[in-house]
C-alpha positions as CSV (number, residue, x, y, z in Angstrom):
1,M,49.5,14.6,-4.5
2,N,51.4,11.6,-5.9
3,R,51.3,8.3,-4.1
4,L,54.9,8.5,-2.9
5,S,54.4,11.9,-1.3
6,F,51.3,10.6,0.4
7,H,53.1,7.6,1.8
8,L,55.8,9.9,3.2
9,L,53.1,12.1,4.7
10,K,51.4,9.1,6.3
11,Y,54.7,8.1,7.9
12,F,55.3,11.4,9.5
13,F,51.7,11.6,10.6
14,L,52.1,8.2,12.3
15,L,55.3,9.3,14.1
16,M,53.4,12.3,15.6
17,L,50.8,9.9,17.0
18,L,53.1,7.2,18.3
19,P,54.4,7.9,21.8
20,A,54.6,4.2,22.3
21,A,54.4,0.9,20.5
22,I,50.6,0.6,20.9
23,V,48.6,3.2,19.0
24,P,44.9,3.9,18.8
25,A,43.3,2.8,15.6
26,T,41.7,5.4,13.4
27,A,42.0,4.3,9.7
28,Q,42.3,1.2,7.6
29,E,45.6,0.8,5.8
30,L,45.5,-2.3,3.7
31,S,44.0,-3.3,0.4
32,C,44.3,-7.0,0.7
33,Q,43.3,-9.7,-1.8
34,V,42.4,-13.0,-0.2
35,E,42.1,-16.4,-1.7
36,V,41.5,-19.8,0.1
37,N,42.4,-22.7,-2.1
38,S,40.7,-25.9,-0.9
39,Q,41.4,-28.2,-4.0
40,Q,43.2,-30.7,-1.8
41,I,40.1,-31.2,0.4
42,Q,37.7,-33.8,-0.9
43,G,34.1,-34.7,0.2
44,T,33.5,-31.4,2.1
45,D,31.0,-28.7,1.7
46,K,33.1,-25.9,0.0
47,N,30.9,-23.2,1.4
48,V,33.0,-23.0,4.6
49,F,36.1,-22.1,2.6
50,N,34.2,-19.4,0.8
51,T,33.0,-18.0,4.1
52,L,36.5,-18.2,5.5
53,S,37.9,-16.3,2.6
54,E,35.3,-13.5,3.0
55,S,35.8,-13.3,6.7
56,I,39.6,-12.9,6.3
57,R,39.1,-10.4,3.5
58,E,36.8,-8.3,5.7
59,Y,39.2,-8.5,8.7
60,M,42.3,-7.4,6.7
61,N,40.5,-4.6,4.8
62,N,38.3,-3.3,7.6
63,T,40.6,-3.5,10.6
64,R,42.4,-0.4,11.6
65,F,45.9,-1.5,12.6
66,S,47.4,2.0,13.3
67,S,46.5,5.7,13.6
68,A,47.7,6.6,10.1
69,Q,45.1,8.3,8.0
70,I,45.2,6.8,4.5
71,A,43.0,7.6,1.5
72,A,41.1,4.7,-0.1
73,N,43.3,4.9,-3.3
74,E,46.5,5.0,-1.3
75,K,46.1,1.8,0.7
76,I,49.0,-0.7,0.9
77,E,48.5,-3.5,-1.7
78,C,49.0,-7.0,-0.5
79,R,47.7,-10.6,-1.2
80,L,47.1,-13.6,1.0
81,L,46.8,-17.0,-0.6
82,F,45.8,-19.8,1.8
83,T,46.2,-23.4,0.6
84,I,44.4,-25.8,2.8
85,S,45.7,-29.3,3.0
86,E,43.7,-30.6,6.0
87,Y,40.3,-29.8,7.3
88,S,38.3,-31.5,10.0
89,D,36.0,-30.4,12.9
90,D,36.6,-26.7,12.2
91,H,40.4,-27.2,12.2
92,F,42.4,-26.0,9.2
93,V,46.0,-26.9,8.3
94,G,47.9,-25.6,5.3
95,N,50.3,-22.9,4.1
96,L,50.0,-19.2,3.3
97,Q,51.7,-17.2,0.5
98,I,52.1,-13.5,1.5
99,T,52.8,-10.9,-1.2
100,L,53.3,-7.2,-0.6
101,S,53.9,-4.5,-3.2
102,R,54.6,-0.8,-3.4
103,P,54.5,1.8,-6.2
104,V,57.7,3.3,-7.5
105,Y,57.8,7.1,-7.8
106,N,56.9,8.8,-11.1
107,S,56.3,5.5,-12.9
108,N,53.6,2.9,-13.5
109,Y,55.9,0.3,-12.0
110,T,55.0,-1.7,-8.9
111,T,57.8,-3.4,-7.0
112,T,57.5,-6.4,-4.7
113,L,58.5,-5.8,-1.1
114,L,57.7,-9.3,0.3
115,N,57.0,-12.6,-1.3
116,F,57.0,-15.2,1.5
117,K,55.5,-18.6,2.0
118,D,54.6,-19.7,5.6
119,N,54.3,-23.5,5.6
120,R,52.9,-23.9,9.1
121,I,49.4,-22.5,9.0
122,E,47.1,-24.0,11.6
123,F,43.9,-22.5,13.1
124,D,40.3,-23.2,14.2
125,Y,37.5,-21.5,12.4
126,R,33.7,-22.2,12.7
127,E,31.7,-21.0,9.8
128,G,29.8,-17.8,10.6
129,D,31.9,-16.9,13.6
130,P,33.2,-13.3,13.4
131,L,36.9,-12.5,13.4
132,V,37.4,-9.7,16.0
133,F,40.5,-7.5,16.3
134,N,41.9,-7.1,19.8
135,E,45.4,-5.6,19.9
136,S,46.1,-6.8,23.4
137,N,44.9,-10.4,23.0
138,N,44.4,-12.9,20.3
139,D,41.5,-15.3,21.1
140,N,42.5,-17.7,18.3
141,N,45.5,-18.5,16.1
142,L,43.8,-17.2,12.9
143,T,43.5,-13.6,14.2
144,A,47.1,-13.9,15.6
145,L,48.3,-14.9,12.1
146,L,46.4,-12.1,10.4
147,D,47.6,-9.5,12.9
148,Y,51.2,-10.7,12.7
149,Y,51.4,-10.4,8.9
150,A,49.4,-7.1,8.9
151,Y,52.0,-5.6,11.2
152,L,54.9,-7.1,9.3
153,M,53.6,-5.8,6.0
154,L,53.1,-2.3,7.5
155,A,56.6,-2.4,9.0
156,I,58.2,-3.3,5.7
157,D,56.2,-0.7,3.7
158,F,57.0,2.1,6.2
159,D,60.7,1.0,6.2
160,S,60.8,1.4,2.4
161,F,59.8,5.1,2.7
162,S,61.9,6.2,5.7
163,P,64.8,4.9,7.7
164,K,63.5,2.6,10.5
165,G,60.0,3.8,9.7
166,G,58.5,0.5,10.6
167,D,59.7,0.5,14.2
168,P,56.2,0.6,15.8
169,F,54.9,-2.2,13.7
170,Y,57.8,-4.5,14.3
171,E,57.2,-3.9,18.0
172,R,53.5,-4.9,17.7
173,A,54.4,-8.0,15.6
174,Q,56.8,-8.9,18.4
175,M,53.9,-8.7,20.9
176,V,51.9,-11.1,18.9
177,V,54.8,-13.6,18.7
178,Q,55.4,-13.4,22.4
179,R,51.7,-14.1,23.2
180,Q,51.5,-17.0,20.7
181,Q,54.7,-18.7,21.8
182,S,53.0,-20.1,24.8
183,S,50.1,-21.6,22.7
184,G,52.2,-24.6,21.6
185,I,51.0,-24.1,18.0
186,S,53.7,-24.7,15.3
187,G,55.3,-21.7,13.7
188,W,55.8,-19.3,16.6
189,K,58.7,-20.7,18.6
190,T,62.1,-18.9,18.4
191,F,64.3,-22.0,17.9
192,E,61.8,-24.2,16.1
193,D,63.6,-23.7,12.7
194,N,65.1,-21.0,10.6
195,D,61.9,-19.7,8.9
196,N,59.2,-19.6,11.6
197,R,57.5,-16.3,12.4
198,A,59.9,-15.5,15.3
199,A,62.8,-16.0,12.9
200,V,61.3,-13.9,10.2
201,L,60.8,-11.0,12.6
202,A,64.3,-11.5,14.0
203,A,65.7,-11.1,10.5
204,F,64.5,-7.5,10.6
205,T,65.0,-6.6,14.3
206,D,68.2,-8.4,15.4
207,V,71.2,-6.1,15.4
208,S,73.3,-8.6,13.4
209,T,70.9,-8.8,10.5
210,S,69.0,-5.5,10.7
211,G,70.9,-4.3,7.7
212,L,68.0,-5.8,5.9
213,R,66.0,-2.8,6.9
214,D,68.7,-0.3,5.7
215,L,68.6,-2.2,2.4
216,I,64.9,-1.9,2.1
217,Y,65.0,1.8,2.5
218,T,68.0,2.5,0.3
219,Y,67.0,0.1,-2.4
220,H,63.5,1.6,-2.7
221,R,63.5,5.2,-1.6
222,R,67.0,6.2,-2.8
223,G,67.2,3.7,-5.6
224,L,64.1,2.8,-7.4
225,D,62.2,6.0,-6.5
226,E,65.0,8.1,-8.0
227,M,65.7,5.9,-11.0
228,V,63.7,8.1,-13.4
229,I,65.8,11.2,-12.4
230,S,69.2,9.6,-12.4
231,P,69.4,6.0,-13.5
232,D,73.1,5.5,-13.1
233,K,73.3,7.2,-9.7
234,S,70.3,5.3,-8.4
235,R,71.6,2.0,-9.7
236,A,75.0,2.6,-8.1
237,T,73.2,3.3,-4.8
238,I,71.3,0.0,-5.1
239,T,74.6,-1.8,-5.9
240,E,76.4,-0.4,-2.9
241,S,73.5,-1.2,-0.5
242,V,73.0,-4.7,-1.9
243,V,76.7,-5.6,-1.7
244,N,77.3,-4.1,1.7
245,N,74.1,-5.1,3.5
246,L,73.7,-8.5,2.1
247,G,77.3,-9.2,2.7
248,R,77.2,-8.2,6.3
249,I,74.0,-10.3,6.9
250,Y,75.6,-13.3,5.4
251,D,78.7,-12.9,7.5
252,A,76.7,-12.6,10.7
253,S,74.0,-15.2,9.9
254,P,74.4,-17.2,6.7
255,M,71.2,-19.1,7.3
256,S,69.1,-16.0,8.0
257,I,65.7,-16.1,6.4
258,G,66.2,-12.5,5.5
259,L,68.6,-13.6,2.7
260,T,65.9,-15.9,1.4
261,M,63.2,-13.3,1.6
262,F,65.4,-10.8,-0.4
263,R,66.0,-13.4,-3.1
264,D,62.4,-14.3,-3.5
265,A,61.3,-10.7,-3.7
266,K,64.1,-9.1,-5.7
267,L,66.2,-11.5,-7.8
268,D,64.2,-11.3,-11.0
269,E,63.9,-7.5,-10.5
270,L,67.6,-7.1,-10.3
271,V,67.9,-8.6,-13.8
272,N,65.9,-5.6,-15.1
273,I,67.8,-3.1,-13.0
274,Y,71.2,-4.1,-14.3
275,S,70.1,-4.7,-17.9
276,K,71.7,-1.4,-19.0
277,S,74.6,-1.1,-16.5
278,L,78.3,-1.4,-17.1
279,P,79.9,-4.9,-17.0
280,E,81.9,-4.1,-13.9
281,E,78.8,-3.2,-12.0
282,R,77.0,-6.3,-13.1
283,E,80.0,-8.5,-12.3
284,K,80.2,-7.1,-8.8
285,V,76.5,-7.8,-8.0
286,A,76.5,-11.2,-9.7
287,K,79.6,-12.4,-7.7
288,L,78.0,-11.6,-4.4
289,L,74.7,-13.2,-5.3
290,N,76.4,-16.3,-6.6
291,D,78.1,-16.6,-3.3
292,L,74.8,-16.2,-1.4
293,Y,72.6,-18.2,-3.7
294,P,74.7,-20.9,-5.4
295,T,71.6,-22.8,-6.6
296,E,70.3,-19.7,-8.5
297,S,73.2,-19.5,-11.0
298,D,70.9,-19.5,-14.0
299,R,68.9,-16.5,-12.8
300,I,72.0,-14.7,-11.6
301,D,73.8,-15.2,-14.9
302,K,71.0,-13.0,-16.5
303,I,72.3,-10.2,-14.3
304,K,75.9,-10.8,-15.4
305,N,74.9,-11.3,-19.0
306,P,71.6,-9.6,-19.6
307,P,69.2,-11.0,-22.2
308,V,69.2,-9.1,-25.5
309,Q,66.3,-6.7,-25.4
310,K,64.1,-6.7,-28.5
């Protein structure tokens, strides 16, 4: 069974076991690389950062976040890069780069689903203390962060294989946000800024911007996954979805973090997608992207005028 077929099966299996947002845990889903960068911290025993990295790695890879049964070689590939800028008395401050990828059907190509940097990472961790998963309560902000991003990555991955496939995971991510908003810790409050965790979740779940989810499905399942069968038709499908959905999101919420997240995950990939398309198609996509991302004109120009392939 190819990896795409397996992901589709896991989605339908999950639906059968999901009468509500909360599901019993029966299998690990993630294959997560974890790195903790402490180069900015001077005069401190570095062992605590190594221990932290290993604890997070074990938590992400050994926790069962849903009831989906997933084979070891079919786990969802992701990466967490923590950069610590402040550390004192078991308190960590820094940022987190989250990367999520997915295979493309009948190819060796892997596409990026999410490439997002959270600049408001803050948590307490005492070396040697275990990180314990509790789906109904987060006893510290570190496990809350890990749960939130695990659910978000699962939601986006499942969305890319089936329309609205990530529903149960967005609901569980919302539960984490709601619990943490009363903590007073930066990064969770709805109106704090345009790119906090509540705003990121809203980009996918608010009616006005939820076209981002339609775009994720169409772009990947009906576009990239079928590219080997019918490149022109698949590219046209991607074009229509990008133009219609991004345009509607921009009209409804021009400052939506969803637009930024699409840019960071897909802009370079679009250069490759349109490298062999007709000028009219390239022009259509480039015009929209220039309107949305005026500071990215150099990169977008490569879509309109593809580099000569050697």
